[in-house]
C-alpha positions, 0 to 999 in steps of 0.5 A: 907528565910532570909530578906537579901537573894537576890531575884532570877533572874526572881522571883517576891518577897521574898514571892514567894520564901518562900517555896524554899531553899535559894540560899546561901544553894544550895551548902549545903542543909540538909533534913531528910529522910522521910522513916526513920521517926521517926528517924532523918536521915540527907542527905546533898545535892547540889542543881543544876539547870537544865531544864526539857526536857519533853515538849517544855516549858523547865521549870526550875528544881533543882536537889537534888544531894546527896553529899555522893554518887552523886545520884540524889534524886529528881527534883523540880522547880527552883525559878530562872526561869522566865518562870516557876517561881519554878512551874512544872507540873507532867512531870518535877519531873518525870524526876527522873523516866527517869534517874533511869529507870531500862530498859534505854539504858546505852551503845552503841548498834550495830545491829546484823542480819537484821533490826527489828530482835532484835539482838544487841551487845554492842560496844565502842563509838570509834567503833561507832564514827569511823564507822559513821564518815567514812561514812559521810566523804566518802559521803562528799568527793564524793559530796553526801552531800544530803545523810546525814540527821539529823531528830529531834523530840523535839529539846530541844535546839536552834542552835547547830544542825544547827551549825554542819550541816552547818559546814559539808556543808550539807542541812540535817536538818529535823524536825517533824514540819509538823506533829505538827504545820506547819499549824499555822506557815504558817498562821501567817507567811503570816501576820507577817513574824514570825511563832509562837505566844507569848500570854500575857495571864496574862494581857489580857482582853480576852483570845481566845484559839483554841486547842486540849488541847493547855495547855497540851503540848505547854508551858503547865505550864508557860501558865497555870499559866498565864491564871489563873492569867488573869482569876483572874484579870477578863479576859474572857476565850474563848475556841474553841474545839470540845472536853471538854479539861482541858482548856475548863473546865475553859472557860467562853465560850466553843464553839464546832465547827465542825472540820475545820469550825473555820476559818468561825467562826473567819471571822464572828467575823472579819466581825462583827468588820468591819461592826460595826467599832469596830476596832483600826482604827489607828493601821490598817491604820499604819500597814496593807498593805491596799494599796496593798489590794486595788491595787490587789483586787480593782484596779479601786477604789480610793487609800485611807484608807476610801475606803479600809475600805469600800471595805474590809467590803464589801468583808467579808460581807458574813461571817455572824453569820448565815453562820458561825453557819451553817458551825460550826453546833453551834448556831449563838448567841454563835458566836455573844457572842464571837464577843461581847467579842472580840470587847470589848477587848480594844487591850488586846486579847491574843490568841493562836493556835498551833496544833488543827484545823490548824494541822487537816484540809485541808486548816487549815492554814487559821484558823491561818490566820483568827485568826491573822486578828481578832488580827490585827483588834482589835489592839491586836498585840504586846500590853500589854495583847495582842499577839506578835510574838515569835521572840520578846520574844526569844533569840538564842546565837551562839558559837564561829567560827559560820560556814558560810552558804553554798548554797546547797538545799536538795529536799528530805527535801524541795521538789519543790512540796511544795514551801511554806511549812512552814517546812521540808516535813519530813513525806513524806520522806519514800514515796520520798525514795520509789519513788527513789527521793534519798537515805540516806547514814547516817540517824540520828533519834534524840529524834524522833520516826517517826514509832510511831509518824508519820502517815503511820508508816508501810511505814516508817518500809518498807523504814527503813528496806531497806539498799538500801534506808537507808545505816546507821540508827543511833538512838540517844535516851535516851530510846527505841522506835519503830523506834530504833528497826529498827536502826543500832546503838542505842546510849544512850543520856542523859535526862534533868539532863544529858546534856547541852543545851541552849534554850529560849521560848515564855512563856510570854512577856519577854526574858530569856535564859535557861541552861540545864546541867548535874547535877552530873558533876556540883556537881563533879566540886563543890566537886573537883572530876575529870572526862574526859567528861559527860560519866564519870558522867552519868549512864553507858556510857550515853553521851550528844549530844554536846560532841558527835557532837564535837567528831564526827565532829573531826573524820570526818575531822581529818586533817582539810582538809575538812574545818570542824574541824576548827569550833570545835577548842577551842577559848582559845587553838588554834588548839585543840578540843573544850570542852563543858565548853569552848563552853559555856564559850565563848557563855556566855561571848560574846553572851548574853547581860547583862550577864557579868554584872549580873555575875560580880555583884555577883562576878562570871564569866558568865559561873559560873553564869549560872551554879549557876542559870540555867537561865538568865532573859534578858528582861521583858515587851517586847512590840511593837518591830515593832515600834522601830526605825531603828538604825541610822548606818543602815539608813546611808546605806539604801534606801527606795523603792516605798513602803517605805521598807528600804533596804541595798545592797545584793549579791547572796553570801549574807546570808539569814536572819533567818527571813525576806528578805535579805537586808530589815531593816525597813519601812519608814512611811508616817509620816517620822518615820523609824521603824523596822516593820515586816519581811514581804515583805512589812514590814507591816502586810500583809492582802494581801499576796504578796508571795501567789500571787507571787507563783501562789495562788492569790486566797488565798492571803487574810484571807479566809475559805477553807472547810476541807477534813472532813467538815460536808458535807463530812461525812455521819453520818447515814452510820456510818461515823464520824470525828476522832480527834487524835491530843490531848494528856493527860497533864501528858504524853509526846509522846515517852519520857513518856514511862519510867516515872513510875509516869506518867504511873501510873496516865494515863494508859487508852486509850479510844475512846471518843464518844458522847452519840448520836453517841453511841446510833446510832451505838448501842455501850456502854462504854467498847465495842470494835469497829473497826475504818476503815480509807482509808488505813486500820483499828484499834480496840479501846475501847469506852468511851461514854461521853458528853465531845465531840460534836456529829459527832466527836470521839477522841483518844489521841496520848499518848499511843499505844506503843509497842515492838517487842522483849524482852529488846527493850522497856519500860515495864511500857507502851509497849505491846509485839506485832507481825507483820505479812503480812496476805494478802501479803507483803504490808499488815501489821497486828500489834497484841498484844501478851500481855499487860502491866504487872508487871515485876521484875527489880532493881526497886521494883515498877515494880512488883507493876504495876496495869494497863494493857492497852498498848493503840492503835497505831492509827497513823499507820492506817493514810495515809499522807495528805500533805496540798498543801500550808503549807505542814502540815499533815492534821491529822483529819480522816474521819472514819467508826465506827462499832462493832469489827468484829469476830476475832478482838482484842483490839489494832489490826492495819491493813494497806495496804501500797499499798493503802497508796501510792495511797493516797499519790499520790492523795494528792500530785496531789493537789500541785502546784510546782511553782517557785517564781520570778526569779526562787526562790524555796521559799519566802526568808522572811519565816523562814527556818532552815539551811537557805542557801546563797541567791544563794541557794534559786534559781534553777540553770539555765541550 
């Protein structure tokens, strides 16, 4: 690039950009056709930025749009993106497979015949919209708001779904979070009020990861870059994982604890820090709610900080290296080695836990609680090279006329059984429907595949097949899925280069706002070509969801009498329907600090700037937000309570904040300073959680160790029992969405059960043997891979394969096998059996005839009962299983389940819960995050 070319927003230097076309050439970039060599055949491209939609990183992409025919030829990294910095993993470029997949859904489809029967007819968007809108309108008019539900898997956007659901007046936002990350979120929330971490890996001295291969699915590319930068600068990498993941293969210390024992290991480290006083004493003094700890646990002790240190050291004295070693089944000196590294971190301990132990185990949330204990004791929270909350590094703008929250509370989503659940209890929905707790008139599944992804998928099939339980199921999806097979409408939505979204994620210690956009639409704008909406620029009649929700909301309230339509009117043309350009124009002009100036400096409007770069960098080097002063204008109306919490007045009609208690704005410290602090009840880091106390769980109010349902003492190895870890996936695959990405399936197309050689010898099996894995509700048949890459007593099967289809034309043949479902022992018994594997097929893509893999994988999740953790609500994924040779008649990929037993296990785990209300009849602590948070009145159970 030339010396005069400006440095892109978010980039580090000219040198970093040397391999990218300069921005000045993005509207006219010429490359020569490699397939035409040795002839020089030139193609002229428009380079249009968007963002990847194949994991939550939302890395930047540049689409190469051919000016001759507007085809997208390839997608590469966007050097302007501060998170990904022009680099992508395999999943980003594979977007080209998804948009060119010959089997993708191109037109709206309506079911004919019974659900799951394979009958479909093409319909117009108008027919689908009128039907759906009419049902929603009728439910709203008849005050059946709780019968409308939107169930999302990977959102890929921030705030838009909450907008239209709030405008409709429904508490219908449901997510996948309690099968993904709720355990880790809950443990962190109790400490900080925020629910997810943001690690500054690049500047760390010690990097501590607890992971089912963390860096394959959660900010994989941005984190992987920065972990390696940290290591290159001398950081030590510690990985705790029973499986040798790609991340663990780079570790300086790889510890393989028995699943569920991780909290014991971390508390042993914390105990060591306390008894050796290798802690950041002043940080602990200023930010722990240590006075509450003493008052609740040592009421007779003097209320001074030195007494607190002495008492908490005594309280954790039993967490020795030897105790932790026995629980974890690892050598004590390995735990001591980790403790020494952590003690020497100098406040630069970057750590991350997301799925893994916190997602797998009963009480797994205490693993996250223990991890944040270690971070806090070392003074590594919010520091350079430490670990911050995601809220410091995330930015969510909102569109015009933001709807005001209502006060409805949907107990199908937020049931009283789980008052502290970190997120919606979505994986229990079919059991709630079966119990008669409610019904659904309109159910949207959006980029989500619960039949395949969730545990107990056959119970999902039973409920989704019943029109009395689910009146209308609308699948919003870019590709076929096992869940879409049981929908009434399958509506094709765009992939990463075919839709609009804004998003911001905690990839590093800075803030940015990304802009996903339909690249052919942008190219048509630049070329002066006309269109009506995104359907005119995408393949077939593929739409984008934002325009779909605009149109649907308008049809629900065509005359404005329901008060919905006003939220979807143009801010520039009063009374007329908003366009997607107007929505983002207003958002970028009014909601993004500094963007107007950045745009003006380049002679652009804000929307033009975002269409040009696809991202805007907002801040860099964001640390210690807790120490920021409370603004003076807020202090004028605030008063401090006896604990120093600064509050402003609220009423029952006040709006609950996104995070934190209503009215609380900061903390008055003993030295007289007023800082924003933490959005917890005390505005401090809560080593003693008052919320746990107030909701009847005082015995679990401090970081502790809860033995898992798969603890070592629960497993009889000699009888063939093992712990099954199903919570990891390969770094090249992405749940349902990788099914139509041929590049990714060519790389990863086998599905072995990882088994240690000691366990293999004990059971007399070798690599490639078929084994039956029995769970508490059924069994599945898998193929063994004997390896030293997993600890003894544990086996593992990744969650990335096992895809299937029931009927021709309903699934991607790149990855799915044709199956049949039967009821061998009565209507509530189910057997899934493959009729064939993956094989070459004829299509418009010649590569489909070159498929050289056969394995469709094993749909293991079907055979897992629901295990709701009584506090966090997290599904506890790890399974106590029995491994034996395949029985006569067993075939690879077989899955058998008795859903009557599924219901029994559901009730057994439900009996562990304690459906307590909090102070004043509160359903849930106000300070914990909640999508679609209602007005404060909604948090309280109405008095009779």
